C-alpha positions in Angstrom: 145.1 132.0 194.7 145.9 134.9 192.1 143.9 133.9 188.9 145.6 136.0 186.8 148.5 134.4 187.0 147.1 131.2 186.0 146.6 132.0 182.3 147.0 128.9 179.9 150.6 129.2 178.1 150.8 130.4 174.4 152.3 128.1 172.2 153.8 130.4 169.6 153.9 128.8 165.8 157.1 128.9 164.5 157.9 130.1 160.7 158.6 126.3 160.0 155.3 124.9 161.2 153.5 127.8 159.4 155.0 127.1 156.1 154.3 123.5 156.6 150.4 124.1 157.4 150.1 126.0 154.2 152.4 123.4 151.8 149.5 120.8 153.1 146.9 123.1 152.4 147.9 123.8 148.6 148.5 119.8 148.0 145.3 119.4 149.2 144.0 122.0 147.2 145.9 120.2 144.1 144.8 116.9 145.1 141.1 118.2 144.5 141.8 120.0 141.4 143.2 116.9 139.9 140.7 114.4 141.1 138.2 116.7 139.8 140.1 116.9 136.6 140.4 113.3 136.2 136.8 112.9 136.9 135.6 114.9 134.5 138.0 113.3 131.6 136.5 110.3 132.6 133.4 111.1 132.6 134.0 112.5 128.7 135.7 109.1 128.0 132.7 107.2 129.1 130.5 109.4 127.0 132.3 108.8 123.9 132.7 105.0 124.6 129.9 103.5 122.4 126.9 102.5 124.1 123.4 100.4 122.9 120.1 100.5 125.2 117.4 98.3 123.8 114.2 98.9 125.1 115.0 101.3 127.7 118.1 99.2 129.2 121.7 99.5 128.8 122.3 95.9 126.7 126.5 95.3 127.1 126.6 92.3 124.6 124.9 94.0 122.0 127.9 97.3 122.8 130.6 94.8 122.5 129.2 92.8 119.3 131.5 93.3 116.3 129.8 94.2 113.4 126.4 95.1 114.6 127.1 98.7 113.8 128.7 100.9 111.2 128.8 104.3 112.0 129.7 106.6 109.1 129.1 110.7 108.9 126.7 110.4 112.1 124.4 107.8 110.3 123.7 104.4 111.9 123.8 101.2 109.4 122.6 97.9 111.2 123.7 94.3 110.3 120.7 92.5 109.2 122.0 89.3 110.5 122.9 90.3 113.8 120.1 92.4 115.2 117.7 90.2 114.7 118.8 88.2 118.1 118.1 91.4 119.7 114.5 92.4 118.4 112.9 88.8 118.2 113.3 88.2 114.6 115.2 85.2 112.8 117.0 85.6 110.2 117.8 83.4 106.5 120.5 83.9 103.8 119.2 84.1 100.4 116.1 85.4 98.6 112.8 84.0 99.9 111.3 81.1 98.8 114.7 80.3 97.0 116.6 78.3 100.1 119.7 79.2 98.6 123.0 81.0 100.5 123.3 83.8 98.6 125.0 86.7 100.3 123.6 89.5 98.2 119.7 88.5 99.5 118.1 87.6 103.0 114.9 87.2 104.7 113.8 87.7 108.5 110.7 86.2 110.1 109.0 87.3 113.6 105.9 84.8 113.2 103.5 88.0 111.9 105.6 88.7 108.8 108.4 88.0 106.4 110.8 90.8 105.0 113.2 90.3 102.4 116.0 92.7 101.3 118.1 92.4 98.3 121.8 94.2 98.2 121.6 97.5 96.3 118.1 98.0 96.7 115.8 100.8 98.3 112.8 98.2 98.2 111.8 95.4 101.2 109.0 93.2 100.7 106.6 92.3 103.9 104.4 89.4 103.6 102.0 88.9 106.1 102.0 85.5 108.2 97.8 85.4 107.4 98.5 84.9 103.3 97.0 88.6 103.2 98.6 90.6 100.6 102.1 91.1 100.0 103.6 95.5 100.2 106.7 96.7 98.4 108.2 99.5 100.7 110.6 102.0 99.5 113.4 102.8 102.3 115.7 106.0 102.1 119.0 104.3 101.4 119.7 101.3 99.3 120.7 97.8 101.3 124.6 98.0 101.8 126.8 94.8 101.6 129.6 95.1 103.9 131.9 91.6 104.6 129.6 89.2 103.4 126.9 91.0 105.8 123.9 93.1 104.5 123.4 96.5 106.4 120.1 98.8 106.4 120.0 102.3 107.4 118.1 103.9 110.5 115.2 104.5 108.3 115.5 100.7 106.4 115.9 99.1 110.1 112.5 100.7 111.1 110.3 99.9 108.5 111.4 96.5 108.3 111.8 95.4 112.0 108.5 97.5 113.2 110.9 99.9 115.5 112.1 102.9 116.6 116.3 103.6 116.5 117.9 107.1 117.4 121.5 107.7 117.5 122.8 110.5 119.9 126.4 111.8 118.6 127.2 113.6 121.5 126.9 110.5 124.0 127.6 107.9 121.2 124.6 106.2 121.7 122.4 103.6 119.7 118.6 103.5 121.2 116.4 100.9 119.8 112.8 100.8 121.1 110.8 97.3 119.9 107.0 97.3 119.3 106.7 94.9 121.9 108.1 97.4 124.5 106.0 100.1 122.9 103.1 98.2 122.9 103.4 96.9 126.8 104.5 100.8 127.8 101.2 102.5 125.8 98.9 99.8 127.4 100.1 100.5 130.8 100.2 104.5 130.4 97.1 105.0 128.4 94.0 103.8 130.0 91.6 103.0 127.1 94.4 101.9 124.9 93.2 98.7 123.0 96.1 97.1 121.5 97.1 93.4 123.7 93.5 93.2 124.7 91.7 93.8 121.9 88.8 91.1 120.3 90.9 91.4 117.0 92.6 88.7 115.2 96.2 88.5 116.0 97.1 89.8 112.5 95.0 93.0 112.9 96.3 93.4 116.5 100.1 93.5 115.2 99.2 96.0 112.4 97.3 98.1 114.7 100.4 98.1 117.0 102.5 99.7 114.3 100.5 102.6 114.2 102.2 103.6 117.4 105.7 103.9 115.2 103.2 107.0 113.9 102.2 107.9 117.1 98.7 107.0 116.7 97.1 104.0 118.9 93.7 102.4 118.4 91.2 102.9 121.9 88.1 101.9 122.8 85.4 103.4 124.6 84.5 100.8 127.3 80.9 102.0 127.8 80.1 101.0 124.2 82.5 98.5 123.1 83.6 100.3 120.3 86.7 101.4 118.6 88.6 104.8 118.0 92.1 106.2 117.1 94.1 108.7 119.2 96.9 110.7 118.3 100.1 110.9 121.0 102.1 114.1 121.2 105.8 114.0 122.4 104.6 114.6 126.0 102.4 111.6 125.8 99.0 113.5 125.8 96.4 112.1 123.6 94.3 113.6 121.3 91.4 112.0 119.7 91.2 111.5 115.8 88.7 108.8 115.1 85.7 108.8 117.3 85.2 105.4 119.0 82.2 104.1 117.1 83.1 101.1 114.9 83.0 97.5 115.7 86.7 97.1 113.9 89.7 99.2 113.0 92.8 98.1 111.4 95.8 100.2 110.9 97.1 100.3 107.2 101.1 100.0 107.3 102.5 103.0 104.3 99.0 104.8 103.7 98.5 105.4 107.3 95.2 104.8 106.7 92.4 103.1 108.8 90.1 100.5 107.7 86.6 100.9 109.9 84.0 98.3 110.3 80.7 100.1 111.3 78.0 98.5 113.5 76.3 97.7 110.2 79.0 95.4 109.3 80.2 98.0 106.2 83.5 98.7 105.7 85.3 102.3 104.7 88.6 103.8 105.1 89.7 106.7 107.4 92.6 109.3 107.0 95.0 109.5 109.8 93.6 112.9 110.1 90.4 111.5 111.0 88.5 112.4 107.2 86.6 110.0 105.4 88.5 108.7 102.4 85.9 105.9 101.4 82.5 105.7 103.0 81.7 102.7 105.1 79.5 101.2 102.0 81.4 98.0 100.8 81.5 94.5 102.5 85.8 94.3 102.9 88.1 96.3 101.6 92.0 94.9 101.1 95.0 96.5 100.1 95.9 96.1 96.5 99.2 98.7 96.5 99.6 101.2 99.1 102.2 103.4 96.7 99.4 103.9 93.9 96.7 103.7 96.3 94.4 101.0 95.2 92.1 99.1 97.2 90.1 95.5 96.6 86.5 96.3 97.5 83.4 93.7 97.6 80.0 93.9 97.8 77.1 90.9 97.6 79.6 88.4 96.4 81.0 91.0 93.3 84.6 92.6 93.1 86.0 95.5 91.8 89.0 97.9 92.5 88.7 101.7 93.6 91.6 104.5 94.4 92.2 106.3 98.0 89.9 108.4 97.2 86.8 106.4 96.5 86.7 106.6 93.0 85.9 103.4 91.2 88.6 102.0 88.8 87.0 98.7 88.2 83.5 98.1 88.4 82.2 95.2 90.8 81.3 92.7 88.3 83.4 90.3 88.8 83.8 87.1 91.0 87.2 87.3 91.6 90.1 89.7 91.5 93.8 88.8 91.8 95.3 85.2 92.1 94.5 83.2 95.4 97.5 83.5 97.8 99.8 80.9 98.4 97.9 78.8 95.2 101.5 79.5 93.1 105.1 78.9 94.3 106.1 81.7 92.0 108.7 83.7 93.9 108.5 86.5 90.9 104.8 87.1 91.9 105.0 89.5 95.0 101.8 90.8 94.7 98.6 88.6 93.6 96.6 91.6 92.4 99.1 93.0 90.3 101.5 91.4 87.7 104.3 93.6 86.8 103.3 96.3 89.0 100.7 97.1 86.1 98.2 93.7 85.5 95.4 93.1 87.3 94.0 89.6 86.9 89.8 89.6 86.7 87.7 86.6 86.8 83.8 86.3 85.4 81.8 83.7 84.4 84.9 81.2 85.2 87.2 83.3 82.6 90.1 85.0 83.3 91.4 88.5 81.8 93.7 91.7 82.8 93.1 95.1 83.6 95.7 97.4 84.3 95.7 100.0 86.7 93.9 102.5 85.0 90.8 100.6 84.5 91.4 99.8 80.9 91.3 96.2 79.3 94.2 94.5 78.6 92.8 91.3 78.0 89.2 90.6 78.3 88.3 87.4 80.2 89.2 84.3 77.9 91.4 82.0 79.8 90.6 79.4 82.1 93.2 80.2 84.5 96.6 82.5 85.0 100.0 80.7 85.6 100.8 77.1 85.3 100.5 74.6 88.2 101.6 71.9 86.3 104.9 70.6 86.3 105.5 67.3 84.3 107.9 65.3 85.1 111.9 66.6 85.1 113.7 64.8 87.7 114.5 67.6 89.2 113.4 68.3 93.0 113.6 72.2 92.8 111.1 72.6 90.1 108.2 74.8 90.3 105.2 75.9 87.9 105.3 79.7 86.6 103.2 82.8 86.5 105.4 85.4 85.2 108.5 85.5 83.3 110.3 88.7 84.1 113.0 88.4 81.4 110.8 88.2 78.7 107.9 90.4 80.0 105.6 87.3 79.7 102.5 86.0 81.6 101.5 82.4 81.5 97.7 81.8 80.3 96.4 78.4 80.2 93.1 77.2 78.3 91.4 74.0 78.6 90.7 72.1 75.2 89.0 69.0 74.2 90.9 66.6 73.0 90.5 64.1 69.9 87.8 61.5 71.4 86.0 65.1 72.2 85.6 63.7 75.9 89.1 64.5 77.5 89.8 67.8 78.8 93.4 69.2 77.8 95.0 71.8 79.7 97.2 73.8 77.2 99.4 77.1 77.7 100.6 80.0 76.3 102.7 83.4 76.8 101.1 86.8 76.7 102.9 90.2 77.5 102.0 92.6 80.0 100.0 94.7 76.9 98.1 91.5 76.4 99.6 90.7 73.1 100.3 87.0 72.5 103.7 85.8 72.7 103.2 82.1 72.4 99.8 80.6 71.6 98.2 78.1 73.8 100.1 75.0 72.7 102.2 74.0 75.7 101.8 71.4 77.8 103.8 72.8 81.0 105.7 76.0 81.8 108.4 75.9 84.6 111.5 76.7 86.1 114.1 74.6 87.0 116.8 76.1 89.8 120.4 74.6 90.2 123.3 76.8 92.1 121.0 79.5 92.8 120.3 79.8 89.0 116.8 79.8 87.7 115.7 78.6 83.8 112.5 78.8 82.3 111.2 76.0 80.4 108.4 75.4 78.1 107.2 71.7 77.0 105.3 70.8 73.9 105.1 67.4 72.3 107.8 66.1 74.2 110.2 69.0 73.5 111.6 70.9 76.4 113.0 74.7 75.4 114.9 76.8 77.3 112.2 80.2 76.4 114.3 82.9 77.2 117.0 81.6 74.8 114.7 80.6 72.4 112.6 84.0 73.0 115.9 86.3 72.4 117.0 84.0 69.2 114.1 85.2 67.7 114.8 88.6 68.4 118.3 88.7 67.1 117.1 86.7 63.9 114.6 89.8 63.6 111.5 87.8 63.7 110.1 89.7 66.4 110.8 93.4 67.4 112.1 93.7 71.1 111.8 97.1 71.1 108.7 97.8 70.4 107.7 94.5 72.3 105.3 93.0 69.7 104.2 89.5 68.2 103.9 89.4 65.1 102.7 86.6 62.3 106.2 85.0 62.1 106.4 84.4 65.8 103.0 83.0 65.8 103.6 80.7 63.1 106.9 79.8 65.0 105.0 79.3 68.3 102.6 77.0 66.3 105.8 74.9 65.1 106.6 74.6 68.8 103.3 72.4 69.2 103.9 70.6 65.7 107.1 68.9 67.3 109.3 71.3 64.5 111.5 73.5 66.3 115.2 72.1 66.3 118.2 73.2 68.0 116.7 73.7 71.2 118.2 73.5 74.3 117.1 70.2 76.3 116.8 69.8 79.7 
């Protein structure tokens, strides 16, 4: 057999076949390019769609909820009422302790603290659940009102709700990290972290958790059982700031300082940089006002006031400084240590006076009480006693006076101003408020007469009986305040 003659038959491709193959290849390339273009476009559209991540997880409900966020010029404003459900808070309309439906105010509560907001204001107030001192915080932008909802900026949201928020314009994504999430994360990642499992009270634990928002973390030396503070770098590395040698450490929000307790149970203040600000020489230290850096200190059952550098403002001569938290229902008193941001109530030998924030005496201790708890029968349920009357810059004071029988003690009230000058002598039977339809009216009573004190006061101003500009009480108003007690004031606004 001739193998050379058994070559395979060669199939010759016609020109039409070659053209068809080329067309198929071109079509495949075109389809691939189109698919790539469509995929890239889809990715671009996807990146432009608004997204919300909460605690590291995409949250479709928050993403689709209308009115939760407003984004303007790459700034994020968050609805206070809407965000509560996502970050563990409860929302209430109206002012705190005012129980109204006022849409210009609101407050939120997470069982550990209450935070208040007011439209057009850059101030928020935090009230700790343990009745410790409330504090004012200034946020970067005013609370705004849109469609009967109040919105806060990113900075306001972080301070009010103790969280971190970031907005990424390139992906149109809002990312929120709540405090419980951050606490759990750092407890897992930092071996000596002492947050959830510390020996401290729940309130101190909560305060120490807030330090995480400033990249600070309270740690415990397992060998000694003592506490210190470390700072967390952006890469997650930790560096010692306060050596673990204290029985207790508590973070102070706003000042970024720490109240430390030594093994000898003495208390001082350390800065977040590890420097000693107040030596541990006291039995207790509490914040009076973080903005002006004042602290209440006590030793041997005597109280005084120092500043953030340890300088004595009020010597430790007093039995009590500041009104007892919860002893009054007056919503105007947001700081029991400070009235009108300048007057510090002090008590010695069972008498109350006022000292200013520079340590100067406003009124020497001469009153039996500051504020009026006694509310006479008015027929109104929404009635409370009064400590301050903001509309006339007044402070209510009380003296105990002997009755005609020389045995009965009668409580009488007067009004002084923030400079200590007497506005109305201590001849009043009661000072109280009545709130109707979100309108609060201040009343005084004397000799069975009831008078709207704010209206009455400005009538005296209009008639030239008192100088509003100089805020002085002259002899004329003293005489007229006495006539209140003598039941001779006519044309008053009776309830």
